C-alpha positions as CSV (number, residue, x, y, z in Angstrom):
1,M,-2.9,-47.3,136.4
2,L,-0.2,-49.9,137.4
3,K,-1.8,-52.5,135.0
4,H,-1.7,-50.0,132.2
5,V,1.9,-49.2,132.8
6,L,2.9,-52.9,132.8
7,A,0.7,-54.1,129.9
8,Q,3.7,-54.0,127.6
9,I,5.8,-56.5,129.6
10,L,3.1,-58.8,131.1
11,N,0.6,-61.1,129.4
12,D,-3.1,-61.0,130.1
13,E,-3.0,-63.8,132.7
14,E,-0.2,-62.0,134.6
15,I,-2.0,-58.7,134.5
16,S,-5.1,-60.4,135.9
17,I,-3.3,-61.5,139.1
18,L,-1.6,-58.1,139.6
19,S,-3.1,-55.7,142.1
20,S,-3.8,-52.3,140.4
21,A,-3.5,-50.4,143.7
22,F,-0.2,-49.1,144.8
23,D,1.0,-46.3,147.0
24,V,3.3,-43.4,146.0
25,V,4.8,-41.6,149.0
26,G,6.9,-38.7,147.8
27,D,9.3,-40.3,145.2
28,I,8.9,-43.8,146.5
29,A,6.4,-46.3,145.0
30,I,5.3,-49.3,147.1
31,V,3.9,-52.2,145.1
32,K,2.5,-55.6,145.8
33,I,3.9,-58.4,143.7
34,P,1.9,-61.7,143.6
35,H,3.8,-64.9,144.2
36,G,3.4,-65.9,140.5
37,L,5.2,-62.8,139.4
38,T,8.2,-62.8,141.7
39,S,10.5,-63.8,138.8
40,K,9.6,-60.6,137.0
41,E,9.6,-58.2,139.9
42,N,12.9,-56.5,138.9
43,L,11.5,-56.0,135.4
44,I,8.3,-54.6,136.8
45,A,10.4,-52.1,138.9
46,E,12.4,-51.0,135.9
47,K,9.2,-50.4,133.9
48,I,7.6,-48.3,136.6
49,L,10.8,-46.2,137.0
50,S,10.9,-45.6,133.2
51,Q,7.3,-44.6,133.0
52,M,6.8,-42.6,136.2
53,K,9.2,-39.8,136.2
54,N,8.3,-38.6,139.7
55,V,9.3,-42.0,141.2
56,R,12.9,-42.7,142.1
57,T,12.6,-45.8,144.3
58,I,10.5,-49.0,144.1
59,L,9.8,-51.0,147.2
60,K,7.9,-54.3,147.4
61,Q,5.4,-54.7,150.2
62,N,6.2,-58.2,151.6
63,S,3.7,-58.2,154.5
64,S,0.4,-56.6,155.6
65,V,0.5,-54.0,158.3
66,K,1.5,-55.7,161.5
67,G,2.8,-55.3,165.1
68,E,2.3,-52.6,167.7
69,Y,3.5,-49.9,165.4
70,R,1.7,-51.2,162.3
71,T,4.7,-51.3,160.0
72,R,5.2,-53.4,156.8
73,D,8.0,-55.5,155.6
74,L,9.5,-53.7,152.6
75,V,12.0,-55.0,150.1
76,F,14.0,-52.7,147.8
77,L,13.4,-53.5,144.1
78,G,14.9,-50.8,142.1
79,G,16.1,-47.2,141.6
80,E,17.7,-45.3,144.5
81,K,18.0,-47.5,147.6
82,K,16.2,-45.6,150.3
83,Y,13.2,-45.8,152.6
84,V,12.8,-42.2,153.7
85,S,10.9,-39.7,151.6
86,I,9.2,-36.3,151.7
87,Y,5.5,-36.4,151.0
88,K,3.3,-33.4,150.2
89,E,-0.4,-33.3,151.0
90,N,-2.9,-30.4,151.4
91,G,-0.1,-27.8,151.3
92,C,2.0,-29.6,154.0
93,L,5.2,-31.5,153.9
94,F,5.9,-34.8,155.8
95,K,9.1,-36.7,156.3
96,V,8.5,-40.4,156.7
97,D,10.5,-43.5,157.1
98,L,8.4,-46.3,155.6
99,R,10.2,-49.0,157.5
100,T,9.6,-47.7,161.0
101,V,6.2,-45.8,161.0
102,Y,2.7,-46.4,159.7
103,F,1.7,-44.1,156.9
104,S,-1.0,-44.1,154.3
105,P,-1.4,-41.5,151.5
106,R,-5.0,-42.9,150.9
107,L,-6.5,-40.8,153.7
108,S,-5.8,-37.4,152.1
109,T,-9.5,-36.6,151.5
110,E,-10.4,-37.6,155.0
111,R,-7.7,-35.5,156.5
112,A,-8.9,-32.5,154.6
113,R,-12.5,-33.2,155.7
114,I,-11.6,-33.2,159.3
115,E,-9.6,-30.0,159.0
116,S,-12.6,-28.3,157.4
117,M,-14.7,-29.1,160.5
118,V,-12.2,-27.7,163.0
119,K,-12.8,-24.2,164.4
120,D,-10.2,-21.7,165.6
121,E,-9.3,-21.9,169.3
122,E,-10.1,-25.6,169.6
123,R,-7.9,-27.9,171.6
124,I,-7.7,-31.3,169.9
125,L,-6.4,-34.7,170.9
126,N,-5.0,-37.0,168.2
127,M,-4.8,-40.3,170.0
128,F,-2.9,-42.3,167.3
129,A,-1.1,-39.5,165.6
130,G,1.8,-41.2,163.8
131,I,4.0,-38.7,162.1
132,G,1.3,-36.0,162.8
133,T,-0.4,-36.0,159.4
134,F,-3.9,-35.1,160.6
135,S,-2.4,-32.8,163.3
136,I,-0.2,-30.7,161.0
137,I,-2.9,-30.4,158.3
138,I,-5.4,-29.1,160.9
139,A,-2.9,-26.7,162.4
140,K,-1.8,-25.4,158.9
141,K,-5.2,-23.6,158.5
142,K,-6.7,-23.4,162.0
143,N,-5.5,-21.5,165.1
144,C,-5.8,-24.4,167.4
145,I,-3.7,-26.6,169.6
146,V,-3.3,-30.3,168.7
147,D,-1.9,-32.8,171.3
148,S,-0.4,-35.3,168.9
149,V,0.1,-38.6,170.8
150,D,1.8,-41.8,169.6
151,S,3.6,-44.7,171.4
152,N,6.1,-45.2,168.5
153,P,9.4,-43.2,169.2
154,A,10.1,-43.2,165.4
155,A,6.7,-41.6,164.7
156,I,7.4,-38.8,167.1
157,E,10.9,-38.3,165.7
158,F,9.4,-37.9,162.2
159,A,6.6,-35.7,163.5
160,L,9.2,-33.3,164.9
161,E,11.1,-33.5,161.5
162,S,7.8,-32.7,159.7
163,L,7.1,-29.7,161.9
164,K,10.5,-28.3,160.9
165,L,9.3,-28.5,157.2
166,N,6.0,-26.7,158.0
167,K,7.0,-23.5,159.8
168,K,4.0,-21.4,158.8
169,L,1.2,-23.0,160.8
170,K,-1.7,-21.0,162.2
171,G,-2.0,-23.4,165.1
172,K,0.4,-25.4,167.2
173,V,1.1,-29.2,167.2
174,V,2.6,-30.8,170.3
175,P,4.1,-34.2,169.6
176,I,3.9,-36.5,172.6
177,L,5.5,-39.9,173.0
178,G,3.2,-42.0,175.2
179,D,0.2,-44.1,175.7
180,A,-2.9,-42.4,174.3
181,M,-5.3,-43.9,176.9
182,A,-3.2,-42.7,179.8
183,Y,-2.8,-39.3,178.3
184,A,-6.5,-38.9,177.7
185,R,-7.3,-40.0,181.3
186,A,-4.7,-37.5,182.6
187,H,-6.6,-34.7,180.8
188,L,-10.3,-35.3,181.7
189,G,-12.7,-32.8,180.2
190,S,-9.9,-31.0,178.3
191,F,-10.6,-31.3,174.6
192,D,-13.0,-29.9,172.0
193,R,-12.3,-32.7,169.5
194,V,-10.7,-36.1,169.7
195,L,-9.5,-38.2,166.8
196,L,-9.1,-42.0,166.9
197,P,-7.6,-42.9,163.5
198,L,-6.6,-46.4,164.4
199,P,-9.5,-48.7,163.3
200,E,-8.0,-51.9,164.7
201,K,-7.9,-50.6,168.3
202,A,-10.0,-47.5,168.5
203,H,-12.9,-49.3,170.3
204,E,-10.5,-50.0,173.3
205,F,-9.8,-46.2,173.6
206,L,-13.2,-44.7,173.0
207,L,-14.3,-44.5,176.6
208,S,-11.2,-42.6,177.5
209,A,-11.7,-40.4,174.5
210,F,-15.2,-39.5,175.7
211,E,-13.9,-38.8,179.2
212,S,-11.3,-36.4,177.8
213,C,-13.9,-34.3,176.1
214,K,-15.1,-31.0,177.5
215,L,-18.5,-30.9,179.4
216,D,-20.0,-28.0,177.5
217,G,-22.0,-30.1,174.9
218,E,-19.9,-29.0,172.0
219,S,-17.2,-31.6,171.8
220,S,-16.7,-34.1,169.0
221,V,-15.1,-37.5,168.5
222,H,-14.1,-39.0,165.2
223,Y,-14.2,-42.7,165.6
224,Y,-12.6,-44.9,162.9
225,V,-13.5,-48.6,162.4
226,H,-13.2,-51.4,160.0
227,V,-16.5,-53.0,159.1
228,S,-18.0,-55.3,156.5
229,Q,-20.0,-53.8,153.7
230,E,-23.2,-55.2,155.3
231,Q,-22.4,-53.7,158.7
232,F,-21.8,-50.3,157.1
233,L,-25.1,-50.4,155.2
234,D,-27.1,-51.4,158.3
235,K,-28.3,-48.1,159.7
236,N,-28.6,-49.6,163.2
237,W,-25.1,-51.2,163.4
238,I,-23.1,-48.2,164.6
239,S,-25.7,-47.4,167.3
240,W,-25.7,-51.1,168.5
241,H,-21.9,-51.1,168.5
242,L,-21.6,-48.0,170.5
243,E,-24.2,-49.1,173.0
244,K,-22.1,-52.2,173.7
245,L,-19.1,-50.1,174.7
246,D,-21.0,-48.5,177.7
247,L,-19.6,-45.0,177.1
248,K,-21.2,-43.3,180.2
249,R,-21.8,-40.0,178.5
250,K,-24.7,-39.0,176.3
251,Y,-23.8,-38.6,172.6
252,E,-25.3,-38.4,169.1
253,V,-23.9,-39.9,165.9
254,V,-24.2,-37.0,163.5
255,N,-22.5,-38.7,160.5
256,W,-21.6,-42.3,159.5
257,K,-19.3,-42.2,156.6
258,R,-17.4,-44.5,154.3
259,V,-13.7,-43.6,154.2
260,R,-12.1,-46.2,151.9
261,E,-12.1,-49.8,150.9
262,V,-9.5,-51.9,152.7
263,G,-10.4,-55.4,151.4
264,P,-13.1,-57.3,149.4
265,R,-16.5,-56.1,150.8
266,Y,-14.6,-54.6,153.8
267,I,-14.2,-50.9,154.4
268,Q,-12.9,-48.3,156.8
269,A,-15.7,-46.0,158.1
270,V,-15.9,-43.1,160.5
271,A,-18.5,-42.1,163.0
272,D,-18.6,-38.4,163.7
273,I,-20.0,-38.2,167.3
274,K,-21.2,-35.2,169.2
275,I,-20.8,-35.4,173.0
276,L,-24.0,-34.0,174.6
């Protein structure tokens, strides 16, 4: 879509080096500008603003996700100068500061899928909750309790702000500032479902996630990873990977699913695991 919008102001060579993917979070658009187009970045911003009436602010992504809190360097390009927006997804509202917290609108389908699997009365641990997107979407429709843990103070601040925007939840979300591993180990055998939506580090926390699951044979863990296309297509890869982690408890991988592409021949995938 971005290439189509900019076709009137860029030539074919310039269009070819432009990434067609960009994020819109509420009324803020985040674009990637290749080095060869930096002289035209303000013109690009003006064109997007004129063509996309729902967008008020254009930010340029100047770095990949980095650091403990997985934030990005963002540069203001045009429109209203701001970094905080209200984002709507699956009937829920979220307040997000794009400078201080990690957030991706590209997981909306996956968040809805997880919500559809949850049953009333579950107690859920979201180990890398961020602003509580998974947590609030689940609690919107299910009478459950979600312990929503993150180590980033800004993420918890905006989770609390987002809860104020979503007063009619069937369930309850409890934002918790802290270390997810320590929290899981302090609540052994407590949860019906555990989410690990941090592919870069989830393997380090999987054992503690297993330990925090109830012992009744009905608990589930949703384990997100980044893998190559070849690894994903290898039916034995996820079993081999989990065996390496020495997870102590018996389990069964009931689903191995592609979530989204994150790079050339590189994807985010999720293993839905039943604890036996």
